[in-house]
C-alpha positions as semicolon CSV with decimal commas, in nm:
position;residue;x (nm);y (nm);z (nm)
1;M;0,767;-0,416;-1,905
2;M;0,603;-0,759;-1,849
3;R;0,295;-0,792;-2,063
4;I;-0,022;-0,834;-1,858
5;R;-0,166;-1,179;-1,923
6;F;-0,455;-1,175;-1,684
7;I;-0,643;-0,953;-1,438
8;L;-0,721;-1,090;-1,096
9;A;-1,094;-1,084;-1,029
10;G;-1,258;-0,937;-0,725
11;A;-1,532;-0,694;-0,622
12;L;-1,326;-0,534;-0,348
13;P;-1,300;-0,155;-0,424
14;V;-0,967;-0,081;-0,258
15;L;-0,886;-0,404;-0,080
16;M;-0,615;-0,637;-0,152
17;A;-0,439;-0,970;-0,113
18;I;-0,200;-1,118;0,132
19;S;0,017;-1,425;0,134
20;L;0,164;-1,520;0,464
21;A;0,402;-1,810;0,382
22;T;0,648;-1,883;0,655
23;C;0,934;-2,040;0,461
24;S;1,259;-2,210;0,538
25;G;1,563;-2,242;0,308
26;G;1,604;-2,091;-0,046
27;G;1,318;-2,247;-0,241
28;G;1,263;-2,506;0,039
29;S;0,955;-2,636;0,213
30;T;0,685;-2,427;0,375
31;T;0,574;-2,441;0,737
32;F;0,304;-2,237;0,905
33;S;0,276;-2,054;1,230
34;P;-0,055;-1,988;1,409
35;T;0,080;-1,663;1,544
36;A;-0,115;-1,346;1,463
37;F;0,099;-1,082;1,292
38;S;0,016;-0,710;1,272
39;Y;0,142;-0,465;1,004
40;F;0,141;-0,095;0,920
41;G;0,159;0,005;0,553
42;T;0,106;0,261;0,282
43;Q;-0,080;0,270;-0,048
44;S;-0,045;0,549;-0,302
45;P;-0,174;0,810;-0,344
46;G;-0,214;0,858;0,033
47;D;-0,383;0,574;0,221
48;A;-0,234;0,421;0,540
49;W;-0,336;0,066;0,639
50;S;-0,326;-0,154;0,949
51;W;-0,351;-0,538;0,916
52;T;-0,376;-0,840;1,139
53;I;-0,347;-1,200;1,000
54;T;-0,413;-1,512;1,208
55;R;-0,360;-1,864;1,057
56;N;-0,360;-2,219;1,186
57;S;-0,113;-2,503;1,104
58;N;-0,268;-2,576;0,756
59;G;-0,232;-2,217;0,641
60;S;-0,598;-2,113;0,671
61;G;-0,735;-1,856;0,906
62;T;-0,875;-1,503;0,922
63;F;-0,769;-1,148;0,855
64;S;-0,877;-0,797;0,956
65;A;-0,772;-0,469;0,799
66;V;-0,854;-0,105;0,832
67;N;-0,785;0,177;0,592
68;N;-0,679;0,439;0,843
69;T;-0,730;0,719;0,588
70;T;-1,087;0,630;0,478
71;G;-1,193;0,462;0,804
72;K;-1,316;0,155;0,619
73;H;-1,284;-0,190;0,786
74;Y;-1,252;-0,534;0,631
75;S;-1,237;-0,888;0,766
76;G;-1,271;-1,238;0,632
77;D;-1,112;-1,572;0,554
78;V;-0,758;-1,663;0,450
79;V;-0,654;-1,964;0,240
80;T;-0,296;-2,035;0,135
81;L;-0,267;-2,126;-0,235
82;S;-0,022;-2,374;-0,389
83;N;0,181;-2,085;-0,532
84;K;0,246;-1,954;-0,176
85;F;0,025;-1,647;-0,216
86;L;-0,273;-1,604;0,015
87;Q;-0,626;-1,566;-0,111
88;L;-0,845;-1,338;0,100
89;T;-1,223;-1,344;0,090
90;V;-1,406;-1,050;0,251
91;T;-1,698;-1,168;0,471
92;A;-1,764;-0,848;0,670
93;T;-1,703;-0,479;0,599
94;D;-1,851;-0,131;0,629
95;D;-1,748;-0,062;0,267
96;S;-2,059;-0,098;0,053
97;G;-2,035;-0,367;-0,210
98;A;-1,709;-0,523;-0,090
99;V;-1,850;-0,838;0,071
100;G;-1,739;-1,142;-0,131
101;G;-1,440;-0,961;-0,281
102;I;-1,129;-1,170;-0,333
103;A;-0,768;-1,046;-0,322
104;Y;-0,414;-1,184;-0,306
105;A;-0,059;-1,106;-0,173
106;I;0,277;-1,217;-0,050
107;E;0,447;-1,181;0,295
108;F;0,774;-1,220;0,474
109;P;0,634;-1,330;0,811
110;N;0,654;-1,071;1,088
111;T;0,873;-0,848;0,864
112;A;0,705;-0,723;0,548
113;L;0,379;-0,755;0,363
114;I;0,308;-0,666;-0,007
115;V;-0,060;-0,656;-0,097
116;K;-0,233;-0,686;-0,439
117;P;-0,526;-0,448;-0,473
118;A;-0,831;-0,581;-0,653
119;G;-1,026;-0,264;-0,740
120;S;-1,014;0,089;-0,871
121;N;-0,692;0,171;-0,684
122;S;-0,442;-0,086;-0,802
123;A;-0,136;0,064;-0,629
124;P;0,027;-0,198;-0,402
125;V;-0,025;-0,184;-0,030
126;I;0,319;-0,232;0,129
127;A;0,349;-0,284;0,502
128;A;0,597;-0,346;0,781
129;A;0,548;-0,564;1,085
130;Q;0,445;-0,389;1,402
131;G;0,607;-0,469;1,733
132;T;0,916;-0,342;1,911
133;C;1,074;-0,024;1,792
134;P;1,388;-0,055;1,579
135;P;1,739;0,036;1,699
136;Q;1,871;0,382;1,619
137;G;2,190;0,471;1,437
138;K;2,101;0,254;1,134
139;S;2,107;0,334;0,761
140;Y;1,840;0,221;0,510
141;N;1,820;0,206;0,132
142;W;1,481;0,283;-0,020
143;I;1,285;0,321;-0,344
144;K;0,992;0,546;-0,411
145;I;0,632;0,436;-0,419
146;P;0,511;0,706;-0,662
147;N;0,177;0,876;-0,697
148;G;-0,002;0,942;-1,026
149;T;0,177;1,272;-1,091
150;W;0,535;1,142;-1,038
151;N;0,784;1,325;-1,263
152;S;1,121;1,169;-1,352
153;A;1,280;1,514;-1,397
154;S;1,204;1,643;-1,048
155;D;1,081;1,366;-0,814
156;A;1,276;1,111;-0,616
157;A;1,316;0,753;-0,738
158;F;1,538;0,616;-0,462
159;G;1,769;0,721;-0,174
160;T;1,897;0,657;0,174
161;A;1,770;0,730;0,527
162;D;1,992;0,744;0,835
163;T;1,833;0,721;1,180
164;S;1,952;0,869;1,507
165;G;1,815;0,973;1,842
166;S;1,608;0,769;2,091
167;E;1,272;0,589;2,095
168;N;1,092;0,904;2,205
169;S;1,293;1,136;1,982
170;F;1,371;0,980;1,645
171;A;1,551;1,179;1,370
172;F;1,610;1,101;1,001
173;S;1,871;1,224;0,760
174;L;1,728;1,168;0,413
175;T;1,909;1,168;0,075
176;S;1,719;1,140;-0,248
177;Y;1,810;1,077;-0,613
178;L;1,640;1,115;-0,947
179;L;1,580;0,815;-1,174
180;D;1,904;0,892;-1,357
181;G;2,104;0,873;-1,033
182;S;2,169;1,248;-0,989
183;L;2,132;1,395;-0,639
184;I;1,826;1,610;-0,580
185;N;1,938;1,936;-0,423
186;P;1,749;2,143;-0,361
187;V;1,388;2,069;-0,442
188;K;1,058;2,058;-0,253
189;D;1,020;2,079;0,121
190;L;0,946;1,756;0,317
191;L;0,661;1,929;0,485
192;S;0,483;1,958;0,150
193;G;0,463;1,577;0,147
194;T;0,763;1,494;-0,068
195;L;1,073;1,303;0,032
196;N;1,318;1,410;-0,236
197;K;1,615;1,609;-0,099
198;V;1,885;1,584;0,161
199;V;1,704;1,694;0,476
200;E;1,714;1,651;0,851
201;V;1,386;1,581;1,025
202;S;1,353;1,518;1,399
203;D;1,110;1,488;1,693
204;F;0,956;1,161;1,569
205;S;0,854;0,908;1,834
206;C;0,795;0,530;1,804
207;N;0,502;0,328;1,929
208;N;0,450;-0,039;1,855
209;G;0,688;-0,015;1,561
210;V;0,524;0,285;1,399
211;I;0,727;0,611;1,390
212;S;0,527;0,932;1,363
213;S;0,542;1,304;1,436
214;T;0,294;1,541;1,598
215;V;0,372;1,789;1,320
216;A;0,091;1,797;1,059
217;G;0,186;1,675;0,713
218;M;0,488;1,474;0,820
219;P;0,517;1,113;0,693
220;E;0,472;0,803;0,909
221;F;0,724;0,518;0,907
222;G;0,710;0,154;0,998
223;V;1,057;0,014;1,068
224;T;1,092;-0,345;1,178
225;P;1,375;-0,461;1,405
226;S;1,473;-0,709;1,129
227;G;1,536;-0,422;0,890
228;V;1,243;-0,329;0,664
229;L;1,144;0,043;0,617
230;I;0,800;0,156;0,507
231;G;0,712;0,526;0,480
232;D;0,366;0,675;0,419
233;Q;0,378;1,027;0,269
234;G;0,008;1,098;0,231
235;S;-0,087;1,218;-0,117
236;D;0,277;1,195;-0,235
237;G;0,283;0,815;-0,210
238;G;0,553;0,659;0,007
239;I;0,880;0,471;0,019
240;I;0,984;0,109;0,077
241;G;1,330;0,006;0,182
242;M;1,551;-0,218;0,389
243;L;1,846;-0,205;0,619
244;Q;2,166;-0,113;0,437
245;P;2,434;-0,381;0,475
246;P;2,760;-0,267;0,644
247;A;2,961;-0,347;0,325
248;N;2,904;-0,449;-0,032
249;I;2,733;-0,787;-0,056
250;G;2,811;-0,872;-0,419
251;S;2,578;-1,045;-0,659
252;A;2,717;-1,405;-0,651
253;A;2,512;-1,527;-0,357
254;I;2,194;-1,353;-0,479
255;L;2,224;-1,513;-0,819
256;Q;2,307;-1,856;-0,685
257;Q;2,114;-2,121;-0,886
258;G;1,791;-2,235;-0,723
259;R;1,672;-1,927;-0,541
260;E;1,298;-1,860;-0,568
261;F;1,120;-1,529;-0,522
262;R;0,753;-1,423;-0,514
263;G;0,607;-1,074;-0,528
264;F;0,460;-0,811;-0,755
265;V;0,528;-0,566;-1,033
266;F;0,351;-0,228;-1,018
267;M;0,309;-0,028;-1,339
268;T;0,149;0,314;-1,317
269;H;0,106;0,365;-1,696
270;P;0,160;0,040;-1,884
271;P;0,107;0,022;-2,264
272;E;-0,244;-0,111;-2,209
273;G;-0,332;0,226;-2,062
274;Q;-0,406;0,110;-1,711
275;T;-0,250;0,115;-1,369
276;M;-0,186;-0,241;-1,256
277;T;-0,029;-0,446;-0,986
278;E;0,043;-0,804;-1,094
279;P;0,180;-1,111;-0,903
280;I;0,503;-1,260;-1,034
281;W;0,754;-1,533;-0,964
282;A;1,130;-1,505;-1,010
283;H;1,408;-1,763;-1,016
284;S;1,789;-1,762;-1,032
285;L;1,888;-2,017;-1,293
286;G;2,266;-2,005;-1,262
287;D;2,314;-1,778;-1,568
288;N;2,393;-1,456;-1,367
289;L;2,039;-1,333;-1,414
290;I;1,709;-1,323;-1,224
291;T;1,443;-1,460;-1,460
292;A;1,087;-1,346;-1,384
293;G;0,743;-1,403;-1,529
294;Q;0,372;-1,415;-1,452
295;Y;0,131;-1,702;-1,411
296;T;-0,062;-1,866;-1,690
297;N;-0,296;-2,002;-1,414
298;F;-0,254;-1,809;-1,093
299;V;-0,479;-2,014;-0,863
300;N;-0,310;-2,342;-0,968
301;G;0,035;-2,184;-0,953
302;T;0,118;-2,256;-1,319
303;E;0,413;-2,036;-1,419
304;D;0,475;-1,902;-1,765
305;S;0,753;-2,098;-1,935
306;C;1,063;-1,880;-1,931
307;P;1,274;-1,792;-2,115
308;G;1,054;-1,776;-2,421
309;G;0,712;-1,721;-2,261
310;D;0,485;-1,427;-2,324
311;S;0,548;-1,254;-1,995
312;C;0,920;-1,327;-1,940
313;A;1,181;-1,076;-1,830
314;S;1,544;-1,108;-1,721
315;L;1,714;-0,890;-1,463
316;S;2,094;-0,835;-1,448
317;L;2,281;-0,688;-1,150
318;D;2,541;-0,482;-1,329
319;S;2,730;-0,314;-1,040
320;E;2,694;-0,245;-0,667
321;V;2,727;0,134;-0,646
322;A;2,683;0,138;-0,266
323;P;2,624;-0,131;-0,008
324;G;2,302;-0,307;-0,104
325;E;2,233;-0,064;-0,397
326;F;2,271;-0,213;-0,739
327;S;2,248;-0,070;-1,089
328;G;2,098;-0,322;-1,325
329;T;1,915;-0,380;-1,653
330;L;1,566;-0,522;-1,696
331;T;1,508;-0,681;-2,035
332;D;1,148;-0,761;-2,137
333;I;1,046;-0,933;-2,456
334;H;0,781;-0,666;-2,528
335;A;0,932;-0,343;-2,390
336;G;1,303;-0,391;-2,452
337;S;1,570;-0,302;-2,197
338;H;1,568;-0,030;-1,933
339;P;1,810;0,070;-1,654
340;F;1,712;-0,037;-1,306
341;T;1,807;0,066;-0,952
342;L;1,762;-0,216;-0,701
343;M;1,786;-0,225;-0,322
344;I;1,886;-0,574;-0,200
345;N;1,973;-0,722;0,137
346;Q;1,938;-1,050;0,326
347;I;1,683;-1,006;0,605
348;D;1,646;-1,290;0,851
349;G;1,821;-1,524;0,602
350;K;1,609;-1,435;0,295
351;Y;1,688;-1,191;0,015
352;M;1,457;-0,899;-0,050
353;V;1,478;-0,725;-0,389
354;F;1,304;-0,386;-0,439
355;G;1,362;-0,221;-0,779
356;F;1,263;0,103;-0,948
357;S;1,266;0,155;-1,326
358;Y;1,021;0,276;-1,591
359;N;0,771;0,093;-1,811
360;D;0,780;0,260;-2,152
361;I;0,881;0,620;-2,096
362;P;1,071;0,764;-1,797
363;D;0,756;0,922;-1,641
364;N;0,584;0,584;-1,621
365;P;0,745;0,427;-1,312
366;Y;0,771;0,050;-1,273
367;L;0,832;-0,124;-0,937
368;F;0,969;-0,473;-0,892
369;L;0,904;-0,601;-0,541
370;V;0,994;-0,963;-0,452
371;M;1,098;-1,164;-0,146
372;E;1,279;-1,496;-0,138
373;Q;1,071;-1,799;-0,053
């Protein structure tokens, strides 16, 4: 899809970037809260992460993070850039060679966090805010965070999750679809680490916003009260989703002129032959499309000139096939057009857009993850 114009530098082997911009109004001004926020997240192919960010009124502060899978710890300084991403500099770690590493990311405060890796594992770290446990009896739309062996003919690309039960006894009803929209039934067992069939799983419990099971091999979930779903599936990757709206939301409000989004694209096998996560901006220009691109100068916040720039893409919302689930088309000046499945909802007054497509061939998944600023 989007042609990679630059690679973010950093010595951090698996660490990442976070931007904690507390924003008001579509494309409006930015204010900052000194509150410390904690998150639980997943990174393919099987790492679970915990994060805490603390900032003062000018957007600077500190962070701490732990890779729960490897046991490595990271901490350091946070600076908010003019483009609303955060720049993280590692000052202390037990991961050899990582001191001085720089990374970046974007955040929906106290709701969701998308992190940009800056090392050998470039898969995004995607996290949900920790805190109180979510209400039961809710439905969520999700897309897959694939691992390196994801197969379009057999593995899930998107689906739904319905919750039931109580705080001490959560249950999920999971439905999964292939990239082409066909229902997966039957395929692999959830206990093998995959989340790609209609299945009932129960006996989960919730603690501080993290839903887990005592059964070995079961996924962990972070579900915020505001409506974001994160699932860690170990070596099979994970899922990211959001609360399903009670009825169709339509595309008119989402495409209203002047909306601004920030986030990342994740390509597992781009034409350049690498796995990459790259920061992007996106705007609604009043032409019934979402126009997206990369930065010609990331630190200064200089956006590629679109349409017409070297990294530009346009995203159409063709139809709403279920509440909050859209079929669409992503058109890129280098890779042409591909069908897209997008999960969209307005969470705490801001739109989240999570999309799943493919980069050049169907087995090369492409994720589009942005949040309104």
